[in-house]
C-alpha positions in Angstrom: -44.9 107.2 163.0 -47.2 107.0 166.0 -49.5 104.2 166.8 -53.0 105.7 167.1 -55.7 103.6 168.6 -58.1 102.0 166.1 -61.6 103.4 166.4 -64.4 101.1 165.6 -67.8 102.5 164.9 -71.3 101.2 164.3 -72.7 103.5 161.7 -76.4 103.5 160.8 -77.6 105.6 157.8 -81.3 106.3 157.8 -83.2 106.2 154.5 -85.6 108.8 155.7 -85.4 111.9 157.8 -85.5 111.0 161.5 -87.8 113.2 163.5 -87.3 111.1 166.7 -86.6 107.5 167.7 -84.3 105.3 169.7 -81.6 102.6 169.3 -81.6 99.7 171.7 -78.6 97.5 172.4 -79.6 94.1 173.8 -77.1 91.7 175.3 -78.8 88.2 175.1 -76.3 86.7 177.6 -76.6 89.4 180.2 -79.8 91.6 180.1 -78.3 93.9 182.7 -76.1 95.4 180.0 -79.0 96.4 177.8 -79.4 100.1 177.1 -81.2 102.6 174.8 -80.1 105.8 173.1 -82.7 108.3 172.1 -82.2 109.9 168.7 -83.7 112.9 166.9 -83.1 115.1 163.9 -80.3 112.9 162.4 -79.6 111.1 159.1 -76.5 109.3 160.2 -75.8 107.7 163.6 -72.3 106.7 164.8 -71.5 104.8 168.0 -68.0 103.8 169.2 -68.1 100.1 169.7 -65.2 100.1 172.2 -67.9 100.9 174.8 -69.5 97.5 174.2 -68.5 94.3 176.0 -67.2 91.6 173.6 -69.7 89.1 172.3 -73.1 89.1 170.7 -75.5 92.0 170.7 -78.9 92.6 169.1 -79.5 96.1 167.9 -83.1 97.4 167.4 -83.8 100.8 165.8 -87.2 102.5 165.8 -87.8 105.9 164.4 -90.4 108.2 162.8 -90.2 110.8 160.1 -93.3 112.5 161.5 -95.6 110.6 159.2 -94.7 106.9 159.4 -92.9 104.7 161.9 -90.0 102.4 161.0 -88.3 99.5 162.6 -84.9 97.8 161.9 -83.0 95.1 163.8 -79.7 93.3 163.3 -77.0 91.4 165.1 -73.6 92.8 166.1 -70.6 90.8 167.2 -67.9 92.6 169.1 -64.5 90.9 169.1 
């Protein structure tokens, strides 16, 4: 039996079709770590959290389905 590394993902499922948008990761304790990922033509977004520094993050998601704009935000703690 081999020990495979555990993969941890942030998964966001969209309730509407995504025409275009962006996902912003904000690090309250160090704004220099903030970054934004553009998204388009998806219904499910996966991001490997091993790329994020441990601690608290704020995640903000904005998108449009071509007719209406949407916004979602939440907190994420990486341990």
